[in-house]
C-alpha positions, 0 to 999 in steps of 0.5 A: 338801379341803372340810369335806364331803370330810373328813366323807366320808373319816371315813365311809369310814374308819368303814366300813373292813374291810380287815384285819377277819379279823385283828382279834380284836374286829372292826373299829372304826376310831378316828380324829379330824381336820378340815381345821382341825386344828392339831396332829396326833398319830400314835400306835400303835393303840387298846387295848381301852378305846378299842375299847370306847368308840370315843374315841381316847386314852380311857385312862390313856395319854391322860390322861398325854399330855394332861398332857404337852401341857397340853391339857384333854379339851375341847381334845384332842377338838376336831378343829379343834385336834387330829387323832388318826391312829394307825398302826393304826386298830383294836385289833390284839389281844394279843401276848406280854405286851401289845398286838400291833403296829398292823396294817400296812394302815391307814397306806398306805390312809389316812394320805396321804389324811388328811395331804392335808387337814390344814394344812401347818403342823400340829405333828406328834407321833410318839408311840412307836416305830411312828410314828417308824419310819414318819415318821423312817426315817433315825433307825432306828439311834437309840434312842427316848431318843436320838430324843426327846432330839434331837427339835428336829432332826426338825422338823416332827416331834416324837418322843415316848415312848408314854405307857403306864404303863411310861413312868414308869420311863423318865422317872425315868431321863431327868429331862431329859424332864420338865425340858426337853422337856415345857416346850418341847412345851407352848410349841409346843402353845400357839403352835398353839392361841392 
């Protein structure tokens, strides 16, 4: 797919309203990609801060994720380095004590079209259980901790926990993540951007 085709796909996604009636703040698809992206991050869905700014991962979770990857904001927001494709492209609203799950319309409508234009050797990070359920369905019986700990088995995918504030407790219970997983992840990221 050419750069012009990638730009056209961006515009098509930006105008998407397929689930507008279910979105409490209205549609505002948030996505980033180019045909040169070296790293693909498949996350959950934008929160209210990202909905307001229109910038993916523009919150504390994004700061934490960039720290895990060893990327600064300039690198992270360069679509020739990082593609950002959530399971749901718009803020889904609240449910219970947090955000609602991502809307189910985005993945079948857009993911394959975006994936078709990315390089075949893209490093693909599956951030959180929604992305892992979609792209690693054979691991559904595993806990998130087991998937992350056994991450090397799932190449080319790299399962990661969601970097919300709650992850601090999980990381305290799983010190191997910071000691072993993150250095390996940073090395993989560095290979792609060098």
